[in-house]
PLY file of the C-alpha trace (Angstrom):
ply
format ascii 1.0
element vertex 478
property float x
property float y
property float z
element edge 477
property int vertex1
property int vertex2
end_header
-95.23 41.18 -47.83
-91.54 39.11 -47.48
-92.21 35.28 -47.18
-89.91 33.69 -44.05
-87.39 30.98 -45.55
-88.31 28.72 -42.86
-92.53 29.48 -43.46
-91.46 27.71 -47.10
-89.99 24.60 -46.84
-90.86 23.12 -50.12
-88.43 22.15 -52.98
-88.34 24.63 -56.34
-90.84 23.95 -58.37
-89.40 23.84 -62.65
-90.80 27.51 -62.55
-88.63 28.85 -60.45
-85.73 26.70 -61.58
-86.86 28.26 -65.34
-87.08 32.13 -63.42
-83.32 31.84 -61.85
-82.35 30.29 -65.30
-84.08 33.56 -67.27
-82.02 35.35 -64.67
-78.98 34.68 -65.60
-79.30 34.45 -69.32
-80.65 37.79 -69.07
-77.04 38.97 -67.10
-74.87 36.78 -69.53
-73.80 40.01 -71.36
-72.43 41.84 -68.26
-70.64 38.45 -67.20
-69.49 37.88 -69.86
-68.05 41.11 -70.50
-66.66 41.10 -66.61
-64.95 37.36 -67.67
-63.14 38.80 -70.79
-62.16 41.93 -69.17
-60.79 40.69 -66.19
-59.00 38.15 -69.02
-57.25 40.45 -70.41
-55.90 41.83 -67.18
-54.85 39.28 -65.88
-53.70 40.71 -62.76
-51.48 38.42 -60.16
-52.77 37.95 -56.41
-53.21 40.99 -54.08
-52.56 42.96 -57.68
-55.47 42.20 -58.80
-56.52 46.74 -58.64
-58.60 46.17 -62.10
-60.26 43.07 -61.90
-61.40 43.82 -58.41
-62.92 47.23 -59.77
-64.99 45.55 -62.29
-66.96 42.86 -59.84
-67.08 45.50 -57.48
-69.14 48.00 -60.25
-71.53 45.07 -61.44
-72.25 44.26 -57.84
-73.26 47.97 -56.98
-75.09 48.16 -59.89
-77.15 45.56 -59.17
-78.09 47.15 -56.03
-75.40 44.87 -53.50
-73.31 47.10 -50.43
-69.85 46.75 -51.20
-67.30 46.67 -48.27
-63.63 46.89 -49.86
-60.21 46.17 -48.40
-61.33 43.96 -45.85
-58.89 41.10 -43.99
-56.57 43.39 -44.89
-56.69 42.86 -48.28
-57.24 45.77 -50.64
-58.34 43.86 -53.16
-60.69 42.03 -50.94
-64.26 42.96 -51.09
-68.10 41.32 -49.69
-70.90 42.65 -51.08
-74.58 42.23 -49.56
-78.02 41.67 -50.75
-80.82 41.23 -47.72
-83.98 41.36 -47.74
-85.42 40.40 -43.96
-84.27 37.76 -41.78
-83.35 34.74 -43.12
-80.30 32.40 -43.98
-76.83 33.72 -45.33
-75.12 32.36 -48.53
-72.10 33.41 -49.32
-70.93 33.14 -53.09
-67.19 32.85 -53.36
-65.78 35.13 -56.06
-61.72 34.63 -57.34
-60.34 36.33 -60.02
-56.08 36.34 -59.80
-54.70 34.86 -62.74
-50.77 33.09 -63.19
-47.48 33.72 -64.33
-45.38 32.65 -66.83
-48.96 32.00 -68.89
-49.41 34.23 -71.42
-51.38 33.03 -74.02
-53.92 34.54 -76.69
-57.47 32.96 -76.90
-56.62 30.84 -80.04
-55.95 27.49 -80.27
-52.26 27.09 -80.91
-49.55 28.67 -78.45
-49.43 32.24 -78.99
-47.94 34.51 -76.07
-49.47 37.48 -75.19
-46.52 40.58 -75.74
-47.77 42.93 -73.34
-48.36 40.32 -70.65
-46.15 37.66 -69.09
-49.44 36.78 -66.89
-52.43 34.05 -68.13
-56.04 32.73 -66.29
-54.92 29.45 -66.50
-57.05 28.38 -64.07
-59.68 30.43 -65.00
-60.33 32.63 -62.34
-61.76 35.53 -64.59
-64.94 32.95 -65.52
-64.92 32.32 -61.34
-65.70 35.66 -60.48
-67.55 36.84 -63.28
-69.81 33.51 -63.08
-70.60 33.88 -59.09
-71.18 37.63 -59.63
-73.82 36.64 -62.00
-75.32 33.72 -60.18
-75.69 36.30 -56.53
-77.47 39.04 -59.27
-79.74 36.20 -60.49
-80.67 34.72 -57.13
-81.29 38.30 -55.67
-83.75 38.73 -58.55
-85.63 35.90 -57.79
-85.46 36.98 -54.41
-87.26 39.95 -55.02
-89.71 38.50 -57.04
-90.64 35.61 -54.94
-90.07 37.76 -51.82
-88.14 35.37 -49.96
-86.15 36.55 -46.50
-82.50 35.98 -46.21
-78.94 37.85 -46.92
-76.65 36.87 -50.38
-73.48 37.70 -49.62
-70.76 37.86 -52.61
-67.03 36.81 -51.31
-64.14 38.60 -53.54
-61.71 36.23 -52.30
-57.43 37.40 -54.02
-54.98 35.38 -54.39
-55.81 31.86 -53.86
-52.74 30.82 -55.91
-50.59 30.69 -53.29
-51.52 33.63 -51.69
-54.23 32.56 -49.07
-56.82 35.23 -49.26
-59.66 33.53 -47.88
-57.51 32.66 -44.61
-57.40 36.04 -43.79
-60.72 36.71 -44.47
-61.70 33.46 -42.33
-58.86 34.61 -39.63
-60.96 38.16 -39.23
-64.53 36.82 -38.76
-65.70 37.71 -42.04
-67.33 34.36 -42.12
-68.68 33.83 -38.71
-72.42 34.40 -38.97
-72.38 32.08 -42.86
-74.91 29.51 -43.08
-73.57 27.93 -46.30
-70.71 28.68 -48.24
-71.11 28.17 -52.04
-68.28 27.68 -54.89
-67.36 26.71 -58.66
-64.60 25.92 -60.25
-63.40 25.97 -64.03
-62.91 22.48 -65.06
-62.67 19.77 -67.75
-66.50 18.18 -67.09
-69.77 19.25 -65.23
-69.47 17.72 -61.80
-71.01 18.43 -58.62
-68.98 15.59 -56.85
-67.06 16.33 -53.77
-63.83 15.61 -52.44
-61.13 16.75 -50.29
-57.83 18.17 -51.03
-54.26 18.94 -49.18
-53.39 21.06 -46.38
-50.39 23.43 -47.68
-47.94 25.39 -45.79
-45.97 27.82 -47.81
-42.86 30.13 -47.21
-39.32 31.46 -47.99
-35.98 30.89 -46.37
-33.82 33.64 -47.46
-30.32 32.99 -46.68
-27.89 36.08 -46.35
-23.96 35.46 -46.44
-20.63 37.58 -47.56
-20.18 38.18 -51.13
-16.47 38.31 -52.93
-14.88 37.82 -56.36
-15.50 34.14 -56.94
-12.24 33.35 -58.50
-9.89 35.71 -56.59
-10.87 35.55 -53.62
-13.43 32.75 -53.15
-12.30 31.94 -49.24
-13.12 35.35 -48.69
-17.05 35.01 -48.94
-19.70 32.60 -47.85
-22.17 31.89 -50.52
-26.07 32.11 -49.84
-26.64 30.11 -52.76
-24.45 27.00 -50.86
-26.72 27.80 -47.62
-29.82 27.09 -50.46
-28.52 24.05 -51.44
-27.53 22.26 -48.33
-31.23 22.69 -47.17
-32.81 21.61 -50.71
-30.17 18.62 -50.62
-31.42 17.94 -46.68
-35.14 18.30 -48.17
-34.51 15.78 -50.35
-32.79 12.82 -48.51
-35.76 13.80 -45.43
-38.39 12.48 -48.38
-38.09 8.94 -47.30
-38.56 9.46 -44.14
-42.20 11.16 -44.00
-45.23 9.96 -43.51
-46.82 8.26 -46.85
-48.26 11.10 -49.10
-46.36 14.12 -48.29
-45.13 16.01 -50.51
-42.41 18.74 -50.75
-41.84 21.13 -53.55
-39.36 23.98 -53.46
-37.53 27.19 -56.22
-34.74 28.69 -56.25
-36.28 32.22 -56.67
-32.87 33.89 -56.27
-29.82 32.64 -56.63
-27.52 35.81 -57.44
-26.42 37.23 -60.11
-23.26 36.70 -61.49
-21.11 33.26 -61.17
-17.92 35.08 -60.71
-19.78 36.43 -57.74
-20.04 34.69 -54.49
-23.89 35.34 -53.82
-24.27 37.32 -50.10
-28.77 37.20 -50.72
-30.51 33.55 -52.33
-33.98 32.65 -51.49
-35.89 29.46 -52.31
-39.97 29.16 -52.00
-41.17 25.91 -50.26
-44.26 24.31 -50.19
-45.71 21.65 -47.54
-48.61 19.33 -48.53
-50.57 16.35 -47.23
-54.01 16.24 -46.28
-53.26 16.02 -42.79
-52.96 19.65 -41.67
-50.64 18.40 -38.08
-48.52 16.61 -40.31
-48.14 19.57 -42.83
-46.54 22.10 -39.63
-44.73 18.91 -38.63
-42.66 18.52 -41.71
-42.05 22.18 -42.41
-40.72 22.37 -38.70
-38.04 19.80 -39.63
-37.20 21.98 -42.71
-37.03 25.19 -40.86
-34.37 23.20 -38.62
-33.23 21.68 -41.62
-32.61 25.17 -42.90
-30.85 26.38 -39.51
-28.39 23.43 -40.32
-27.48 24.38 -43.94
-26.82 27.79 -42.19
-24.60 26.71 -39.79
-23.00 24.95 -41.77
-21.81 27.28 -44.69
-21.34 30.20 -42.06
-24.60 31.88 -43.68
-27.78 33.45 -41.66
-31.21 32.26 -42.46
-34.89 33.58 -42.21
-38.31 31.79 -42.80
-41.13 33.70 -43.66
-44.14 32.12 -44.34
-46.49 33.08 -47.34
-49.45 30.49 -47.22
-50.99 28.33 -45.00
-54.51 26.47 -45.54
-56.57 23.74 -44.10
-57.67 20.26 -46.19
-61.17 20.74 -47.57
-64.16 19.40 -45.67
-66.83 18.02 -48.12
-70.66 17.98 -47.28
-72.76 15.53 -49.05
-75.69 16.67 -47.98
-75.11 19.89 -49.98
-73.17 18.12 -52.53
-76.61 16.28 -53.94
-78.46 20.08 -53.55
-75.33 20.70 -55.90
-75.74 18.13 -57.87
-79.75 17.86 -58.44
-78.88 21.70 -59.77
-76.48 20.93 -61.88
-78.81 18.50 -63.53
-81.41 20.88 -63.91
-79.36 23.45 -66.01
-77.36 20.39 -67.51
-74.52 20.53 -69.68
-72.49 22.63 -72.19
-73.38 22.47 -75.98
-70.46 23.79 -78.77
-71.31 25.02 -81.75
-69.47 24.27 -84.91
-66.80 26.45 -84.79
-66.36 25.53 -81.14
-65.60 22.84 -81.53
-62.99 23.39 -84.41
-61.01 25.74 -81.66
-61.05 22.24 -79.30
-60.31 19.96 -81.82
-57.18 22.45 -82.56
-56.19 22.49 -79.21
-57.11 19.09 -78.53
-53.81 18.40 -81.04
-51.41 20.03 -78.23
-52.02 18.25 -75.51
-49.93 15.18 -75.10
-53.16 13.00 -73.95
-54.74 13.65 -77.51
-57.65 14.97 -75.74
-60.01 13.82 -74.01
-63.92 13.04 -74.53
-65.06 16.35 -76.54
-68.97 15.31 -76.14
-68.57 14.60 -71.80
-68.86 18.69 -71.93
-72.57 18.13 -72.72
-72.90 15.53 -69.95
-73.28 15.16 -66.24
-71.37 13.53 -64.00
-72.84 11.01 -61.75
-72.66 11.57 -58.22
-70.89 9.85 -55.76
-70.44 10.31 -51.68
-67.78 12.17 -50.81
-64.07 10.43 -50.57
-61.82 11.94 -48.05
-59.03 9.44 -48.50
-58.23 9.01 -52.39
-55.76 10.50 -54.60
-56.35 14.09 -54.15
-53.67 16.20 -55.71
-54.05 20.17 -55.21
-54.87 23.28 -52.18
-56.89 25.65 -52.03
-58.09 28.33 -49.26
-61.73 27.38 -49.77
-60.70 24.84 -47.07
-60.26 26.85 -44.52
-64.06 28.36 -45.37
-65.10 24.91 -45.32
-64.20 24.42 -41.35
-65.92 27.40 -40.30
-68.87 27.13 -42.39
-70.72 24.43 -44.07
-69.23 24.64 -47.82
-70.19 22.80 -51.50
-68.87 23.38 -54.73
-68.73 22.09 -58.27
-67.25 22.54 -61.10
-68.51 23.11 -65.16
-66.76 22.48 -68.63
-64.89 25.42 -69.57
-61.39 23.89 -70.76
-61.69 21.22 -73.70
-61.55 17.89 -72.27
-57.76 16.76 -70.99
-56.38 19.93 -70.97
-54.30 19.99 -68.10
-54.69 22.69 -64.94
-52.31 25.93 -65.16
-51.12 25.44 -68.79
-51.76 27.72 -72.14
-54.36 25.74 -73.34
-56.91 26.87 -69.94
-55.70 30.08 -70.90
-56.80 29.82 -74.48
-60.63 28.51 -73.04
-60.81 30.95 -70.84
-60.69 33.28 -72.88
-63.05 32.33 -75.66
-66.66 31.49 -75.95
-65.91 27.52 -74.30
-65.09 29.64 -71.24
-68.19 31.87 -71.21
-70.75 29.06 -71.85
-69.33 26.71 -69.09
-69.46 29.94 -66.54
-73.23 30.49 -67.78
-74.05 26.80 -66.50
-72.32 27.17 -63.36
-73.65 30.82 -62.69
-77.05 28.56 -63.22
-76.47 26.25 -61.03
-74.99 28.22 -58.43
-78.33 30.78 -58.38
-80.52 27.38 -58.09
-78.92 26.07 -55.51
-78.54 28.78 -53.39
-82.56 29.34 -54.08
-83.17 25.46 -52.97
-81.41 26.15 -49.42
-83.41 29.27 -48.95
-86.53 27.39 -49.96
-85.02 24.47 -46.99
-84.04 25.41 -43.97
-83.89 21.90 -42.66
-81.08 21.08 -45.67
-79.13 23.75 -43.89
-79.25 22.49 -40.65
-78.53 18.83 -41.88
-75.52 20.23 -43.69
-74.34 21.81 -40.14
-74.74 18.81 -38.51
-72.72 16.79 -41.08
-69.64 19.39 -40.77
-69.97 19.18 -37.15
-69.40 15.76 -37.68
-66.25 16.12 -39.94
-64.40 18.52 -38.09
-64.92 16.70 -35.04
-66.16 18.02 -31.25
-64.90 21.12 -29.36
-62.99 21.97 -32.63
-61.68 25.77 -32.65
-60.85 27.47 -35.93
-56.89 28.48 -35.52
-55.53 30.01 -39.24
-52.55 28.06 -39.94
-51.18 31.71 -41.40
-50.84 32.39 -37.58
-50.56 36.26 -36.91
-49.04 37.12 -39.96
-50.86 39.89 -42.66
-51.29 39.29 -45.87
-47.87 38.94 -47.74
-48.95 41.37 -50.40
-45.81 41.44 -52.00
-45.52 36.98 -52.11
-46.28 37.71 -56.25
-42.51 39.93 -56.14
-39.91 38.38 -58.59
-36.83 37.29 -57.56
-37.07 37.68 -53.48
-36.58 41.00 -51.70
-33.43 41.39 -49.64
0 1
1 2
2 3
3 4
4 5
5 6
6 7
7 8
8 9
9 10
10 11
11 12
12 13
13 14
14 15
15 16
16 17
17 18
18 19
19 20
20 21
21 22
22 23
23 24
24 25
25 26
26 27
27 28
28 29
29 30
30 31
31 32
32 33
33 34
34 35
35 36
36 37
37 38
38 39
39 40
40 41
41 42
42 43
43 44
44 45
45 46
46 47
47 48
48 49
49 50
50 51
51 52
52 53
53 54
54 55
55 56
56 57
57 58
58 59
59 60
60 61
61 62
62 63
63 64
64 65
65 66
66 67
67 68
68 69
69 70
70 71
71 72
72 73
73 74
74 75
75 76
76 77
77 78
78 79
79 80
80 81
81 82
82 83
83 84
84 85
85 86
86 87
87 88
88 89
89 90
90 91
91 92
92 93
93 94
94 95
95 96
96 97
97 98
98 99
99 100
100 101
101 102
102 103
103 104
104 105
105 106
106 107
107 108
108 109
109 110
110 111
111 112
112 113
113 114
114 115
115 116
116 117
117 118
118 119
119 120
120 121
121 122
122 123
123 124
124 125
125 126
126 127
127 128
128 129
129 130
130 131
131 132
132 133
133 134
134 135
135 136
136 137
137 138
138 139
139 140
140 141
141 142
142 143
143 144
144 145
145 146
146 147
147 148
148 149
149 150
150 151
151 152
152 153
153 154
154 155
155 156
156 157
157 158
158 159
159 160
160 161
161 162
162 163
163 164
164 165
165 166
166 167
167 168
168 169
169 170
170 171
171 172
172 173
173 174
174 175
175 176
176 177
177 178
178 179
179 180
180 181
181 182
182 183
183 184
184 185
185 186
186 187
187 188
188 189
189 190
190 191
191 192
192 193
193 194
194 195
195 196
196 197
197 198
198 199
199 200
200 201
201 202
202 203
203 204
204 205
205 206
206 207
207 208
208 209
209 210
210 211
211 212
212 213
213 214
214 215
215 216
216 217
217 218
218 219
219 220
220 221
221 222
222 223
223 224
224 225
225 226
226 227
227 228
228 229
229 230
230 231
231 232
232 233
233 234
234 235
235 236
236 237
237 238
238 239
239 240
240 241
241 242
242 243
243 244
244 245
245 246
246 247
247 248
248 249
249 250
250 251
251 252
252 253
253 254
254 255
255 256
256 257
257 258
258 259
259 260
260 261
261 262
262 263
263 264
264 265
265 266
266 267
267 268
268 269
269 270
270 271
271 272
272 273
273 274
274 275
275 276
276 277
277 278
278 279
279 280
280 281
281 282
282 283
283 284
284 285
285 286
286 287
287 288
288 289
289 290
290 291
291 292
292 293
293 294
294 295
295 296
296 297
297 298
298 299
299 300
300 301
301 302
302 303
303 304
304 305
305 306
306 307
307 308
308 309
309 310
310 311
311 312
312 313
313 314
314 315
315 316
316 317
317 318
318 319
319 320
320 321
321 322
322 323
323 324
324 325
325 326
326 327
327 328
328 329
329 330
330 331
331 332
332 333
333 334
334 335
335 336
336 337
337 338
338 339
339 340
340 341
341 342
342 343
343 344
344 345
345 346
346 347
347 348
348 349
349 350
350 351
351 352
352 353
353 354
354 355
355 356
356 357
357 358
358 359
359 360
360 361
361 362
362 363
363 364
364 365
365 366
366 367
367 368
368 369
369 370
370 371
371 372
372 373
373 374
374 375
375 376
376 377
377 378
378 379
379 380
380 381
381 382
382 383
383 384
384 385
385 386
386 387
387 388
388 389
389 390
390 391
391 392
392 393
393 394
394 395
395 396
396 397
397 398
398 399
399 400
400 401
401 402
402 403
403 404
404 405
405 406
406 407
407 408
408 409
409 410
410 411
411 412
412 413
413 414
414 415
415 416
416 417
417 418
418 419
419 420
420 421
421 422
422 423
423 424
424 425
425 426
426 427
427 428
428 429
429 430
430 431
431 432
432 433
433 434
434 435
435 436
436 437
437 438
438 439
439 440
440 441
441 442
442 443
443 444
444 445
445 446
446 447
447 448
448 449
449 450
450 451
451 452
452 453
453 454
454 455
455 456
456 457
457 458
458 459
459 460
460 461
461 462
462 463
463 464
464 465
465 466
466 467
467 468
468 469
469 470
470 471
471 472
472 473
473 474
474 475
475 476
476 477
């Protein structure tokens, strides 16, 4: 006989937590295999064709039903295990790598000759541990005859491709009660915070080619258009709201200096903690692009490649996640792992952090939505439609910078794998705690409603465009 979650309403006891941790331990060989395969593949956003198959195959083998290619994203998937009627708990799984971060699993800078890419954000660990946590939670549900549904969302292209946004826009989270996620990091923490809303896009200028010395007057430089736009954006910085960030990189500036370039492309990001400000500033940059085209007698078109909200934290869920993490504990390194970390730390400009901190759990504090925030994430859009909670675990050497070769090295080593196991156990225990206590879910939903305000209707910041499946194509598209 299956037990309805609403009939239980009791905290997990120590025996049940031990059972969940044992389930993860039993699955750790498969988790490690998946993490290292995905690390080796190091596939970029929307191109993770082999990485997604690794996770899908493991979920199918564990008894999940898998639907691939959702939301017009070939590498996205939704995997589900359902037993009776009960809450729907989602677990996110990322698996995309970053360009320009080729690195072996070594404590000194050692690029891999076979690839330019690397898992500088540890998403190989992210996806593998999320699958392990879901498999452990499924086993616990069967062992304890608990009703409900566990879903794993395979979410591609987090690094600038806004993969989750299109999944939210398609309504794939509409019936989800709670979403769990995690991220590799330098410490073990379930503190909740926010992130910056972001719009990204590419401005493509077209002009007329000509000999740059023999007949420059006959040409119209697309690169001039890019540079005028960049100059305007830089002057704009003084006159935009505090906390706004503008970044750009010229992805195509021509082929040879003696040819007036007839095509040039520049890739822009605009960030702020307020989505409305992001939209406003990007609109001003679009106007500057039109002006730059007029001034240089070129034409310009804009392709928005991404757009995400700011993250809404959830303290109700954060406290549950913190308690789960505390029950799991931190990471213990072997002497060999400690030696690896010490060698790697010598390459850090700050000399590295406290290596002993990987064995500790950071204290919990209420969510800070006004403090300094740096990055953006497409998890944010999910947090506006369903209560969402995350954690970080110590998968990297303390003091390492995000998106660095040092993180690639750790993510391909046993240091990264041990941190991933902590995450898998924490996710599974948190999920079980929510199945056992539906009031926590109700309270989390009430907090979400309070944070986003009455009458909120989700509208994707990417508009109605399809996923930019070729956004990692180098050099722009003519």
